[in-house]
GUMIDREN-606238 format. One record per residue: z, y, x of N, C-alpha, C, CB in turn; residue number from 1; residue in one letter. Coordinates in steps of 0.2 Angstrom, whole numbers. Atoms other than C-alpha are relative to their C-alpha. Glycine has a CB too. Example, Ala and Ser with C-alpha at 12.3 -4.5 7.8 and 13.67 -1.06 7.14 Angstrom:
<pts>
PT     nup   nnorth   neast    caup   canorth   caeast     cup   cnorth   ceast    cbup   cbnorth   cbeast   resi   resn
PT       0       -6       4      39       -22       62       0        6       4       6         0       -5      1      A
PT      -1       -6      -4      36        -5       68       3        5      -4      -7         2        2      2      S
</pts>
This chain:
<pts>
PT     nup   nnorth   neast    caup   canorth   caeast     cup   cnorth   ceast    cbup   cbnorth   cbeast   resi   resn
PT       0       -6       4       0         0        0       0        6       4       6         0       -5      1      P
PT       0       -7      -3      -3        18        5      -5        0       6       7         1        3      2      G
PT       5        0      -6     -18        13       17      -6        5      -1      -3        -7        1      3      K
PT       6       -5       1     -32        26       20      -6       -4      -1       0         5        6      4      S
PT       7        4       1     -50        22       16      -3       -2       6      -5         6       -4      5      A
PT       3        2      -6     -54        21       34       4       -6       2       1         5        5      6      A
PT      -4        6      -2     -40         8       37      -3       -6      -4       7         1       -1      7      E
PT       2        5       4     -46        -2       22      -7       -2       2       0         2       -8      8      I
PT       7        1      -3     -64        -1       28       0       -5       6      -4         6        1      9      S
PT      -1        3      -6     -59        -7       45       2       -7      -1       5         4        4     10      S
PT      -3        7       1     -49       -22       38      -5       -4      -4       6         1       -5     11      L
PT       6        4       4     -64       -27       26      -5       -2       6      -3         4       -5     12      V
PT       5        1      -5     -76       -26       41       3       -6       5      -1         6        4     13      G
PT      -3        5      -4     -64       -37       52       0       -7      -4       7         2        2     14      K
PT       0        7       4     -63       -50       38      -7       -2      -1       3         2       -7     15      A
PT       7        2       0     -82       -50       36      -2       -3       6      -4         6       -2     16      W
PT       2        3      -6     -84       -53       54       3       -7       1       1         5        6     17      K
PT      -4        6      -1     -71       -67       54      -3       -6      -5       7         1        0     18      A
PT       2        4       5     -79       -75       39      -5       -5       2      -3         3       -6     19      L
PT       5        5      -2     -88       -92       43      -7        1      -4       3        -7        0     20      P
PT       7       -1       4    -107       -93       38       0       -4      -7      -5        -4        5     21      D
PT       0        4       6    -103      -106       25       3        4      -6       4        -6        0     22      G
PT      -3       -5       5     -92       -93       16      -4        6      -2       7         1        2     23      Q
PT       4       -6       1    -104       -79       18      -6       -2      -4      -3         2        7     24      R
PT       6        2       3    -118       -89       10       0        3      -7      -1        -7        0     25      K
PT       1       -2       7    -114       -85       -8      -1        8      -1       7        -1       -4     26      P
PT       1       -7       0    -113       -66       -4      -8        1       2       5         3        4     27      Y
PT       7       -1      -2    -130       -67        5      -5       -2      -5      -1        -4        7     28      E
PT       4        2       5    -138       -77       -9       0        5      -6       2        -7       -3     29      D
PT      -1       -5       5    -132       -65      -22      -4        7       2       7         2       -2     30      D
PT       3       -6      -3    -138       -50      -11      -8       -1       0       2         2        7     31      A
PT       7        2       0    -155       -59       -9      -3        1      -7      -2        -6        3     32      A
PT       2        0       7    -157       -61      -28      -1        7      -2       5        -4       -4     33      G
PT       0       -7       3    -153       -42      -31      -6        3       4       7         3        2     34      R
PT       6       -3      -3    -166       -37      -18      -7       -2      -3       0        -2        8     35      R
PT       6        2       4    -179       -47      -27      -1        3      -6       0        -8       -1     36      V
PT       1       -3       7    -175       -40      -44      -1        8       1       7         0       -3     37      E
PT       1       -7      -1    -175       -22      -36      -7        1       2       5         2        6     38      H
PT       7       -1      -1    -192       -25      -29      -5       -1      -6      -2        -5        6     39      K
PT       4        1       6    -199       -32      -45       1        6      -5       3        -6       -4     40      E
PT      -1       -6       4    -192       -17      -55      -4        6       3       7         3        0     41      R
PT       4       -5      -3    -200        -5      -42      -8       -1      -1       1         0        7     42      G
PT       7        2       1    -217       -14      -44      -2        2      -7      -1        -7        2     43      K
PT       2       -1       7    -217       -13      -63       0        7      -1       5        -4       -4     44      S
PT       0       -7       1    -212         5      -62      -6        4       3       6         3        2     45      K
PT       6       -3      -4    -226         9      -49      -6       -1      -4       0        -3        7     46      A
PT       6        1       4    -239         1      -60       0        3      -7      -1        -8       -2     47      T
PT       0       -4       7    -233        10      -76      -2        7       2       7         0       -2     48      A
PT       1       -7      -1    -236        27      -67      -8        0       3       4         2        5     49      N
PT       7        0      -2    -254        22      -61      -4        4      -5      -3        -7        1     50      V
PT       5       -3       5    -267        34      -68       3        7      -3      -2        -4       -5     51      G
PT      -3       -6       2    -255        48      -72       0        5       5       8        -1       -2     52      K
PT       1       -6      -5    -260        64      -64       0        6      -4      -7        -1        4     53      R
PT      -1       -7       3    -257        82      -67      -7        3       0       5         5        4     54      K
PT       6       -3       0    -272        92      -72      -1        6       5      -2         3       -7     55      N
PT       1       -5      -5    -279       105      -60       3        7      -1      -8         1        1     56      D
PT      -3       -6       2    -272       120      -69       8        0       2       0         2       -7     57      D
PT      -7        1      -2    -254       113      -66       1        1       7       3        -6       -3     58      D
PT       0        0      -7    -258       111      -48       0        7       3      -6        -5        3     59      K
PT       0       -7      -2    -263       129      -46       6        4      -1      -6         3       -3     60      K
PT      -6       -3       1    -248       135      -54       6       -2       4       2        -1       -8     61      E
PT      -5        2      -4    -237       125      -44      -1        2       7       1        -8        0     62      E
PT       1       -2      -6    -245       129      -28       2        8       1      -7        -1        2     63      S
PT      -2       -7      -1    -243       148      -31       8        1       0      -3         4       -6     64      D
PT      -7        0       1    -225       145      -36       3       -2       7       3        -4       -6     65      E
PT      -2        3      -6    -222       135      -20       0        5       5      -3        -7        1     66      Q
PT       1       -4      -5    -229       148       -9       6        6       0      -7         4       -1     67      K
PT      -4       -6       1    -217       162      -16       8       -3       1       0         3       -6     68      S
PT      -7        2      -1    -201       151      -15       1       -5       6       2        -4       -7     69      K
PT      -1        5      -5    -194       142        0       2       -7      -2       5         3        5     70      P
PT      -2        7       2    -192       123       -1       7       -1       2      -5        -5        3     71      K
PT      -6        1      -2    -175       118       -1       2       -8      -3       5         5       -4     72      S
PT      -2        7       1    -166       101       -2       2       -1      -7       6        -3        5     73      R
PT      -2        0       7    -158       105      -19      -6        0      -5       5         6       -1     74      K
PT       5       -1       5    -174       109      -27      -4       -7       0      -5         5        2     75      R
PT       3        7       0    -182        92      -21       4       -5      -4      -1        -2        7     76      L
PT      -4        4       3    -167        83      -27       0        1      -8       7         0        2     77      K
PT       0       -1       7    -168        91      -44      -5       -3      -3       0         8       -1     78      K
PT       6        3       3    -185        84      -47       0       -8       0      -6         3        3     79      N
PT       0        7      -1    -180        66      -43       2       -3      -7       6        -2        5     80      E
PT      -1        4       6    -180        53      -57       7       -2      -1      -5        -6        0     81      D
PT      -6        2       1    -163        51      -64       1       -8      -2       4         4       -5     82      P
PT       0        7       2    -168        33      -70      -2       -4       6      -4        -1       -6     83      N
PT       2        4      -6    -173        28      -53       5       -6       2      -2         4        6     84      K
PT      -5        5      -1    -165        11      -49       3        1       7      -3        -7        0     85      P
PT      -3       -1      -6    -152        12      -35      -1       -6       5       8         1       -1     86      R
PT       1        6      -5    -154         1      -19       5       -5      -2       1         3        7     87      A
PT      -5        5       1    -146       -16      -21       5        0       5      -4        -7       -1     88      P
PT      -6        1      -4    -129       -20      -14      -2       -6       6       6        -2       -4     89      L
PT       1        5      -5    -130       -30        3       6       -5      -1       1         4        7     90      T
PT      -5        6       0    -120       -46        6       7        3       2      -2        -5        5     91      A
PT      -7       -3      -2    -106       -35       15       2        4      -6      -1         4        6     92      F
PT      -3       -4       5    -105       -23        1       3       -4      -6      -6         4       -3     93      N
PT      -2        4       5    -103       -37      -12       7       -3       2      -5        -6       -1     94      L
PT      -6        3      -2     -89       -45       -1       5        6       0      -1        -2        7     95      F
PT      -4       -5      -1     -81       -28        2       3        2      -7      -3         6        3     96      A
PT      -2       -2       7     -81       -24      -17       5       -5      -3      -6         0       -4     97      K
PT      -5        5       2     -72       -40      -20       7        0       3      -3        -7        1     98      E
PT      -6        1      -4     -59       -39       -6       4        7       0      -2        -2        6     99      R
PT      -4       -7       0     -55       -20       -7       6        1      -4      -5         5       -2    100      R
PT      -6       -1       4     -43       -21      -21       6       -4       3      -2        -2       -7    101      E
PT      -5        5      -3     -34       -36      -13       4        3       6      -2        -7        1    102      A
PT      -2       -3      -6     -32       -26        3       4        6      -2      -5         2        5    103      I
PT      -4       -6       2     -26       -10       -6       7       -2      -2      -4         3       -6    104      K
PT      -6        2       3     -12       -20      -15       5       -2       6      -1        -5       -5    105      K
PT      -5        2      -5      -5       -27        1      -2       -6       3       6        -1       -2    106      G
</pts>
């Protein structure tokens, strides 16, 4: 109890390194399945957007607007798709998620 996030992360990392390959396998299999699902979702979304283009008038308006305003990171992030799928969890992330609570408690 009362451990900092850095201490907890360190303990989880040490536990992961000490874990034998046989005990890592379920986490690695789960992570591999999540990667495949993530790639499939990305492919289906990419094919759904094929052929969708802005007309030339929109391009001209945007280019004039872009010239007058400096590009900033916030502006680029603002235009990102909020429904974009997040990257899948790795085997270590799955392990850490499971063990973090147990380590916090003591």
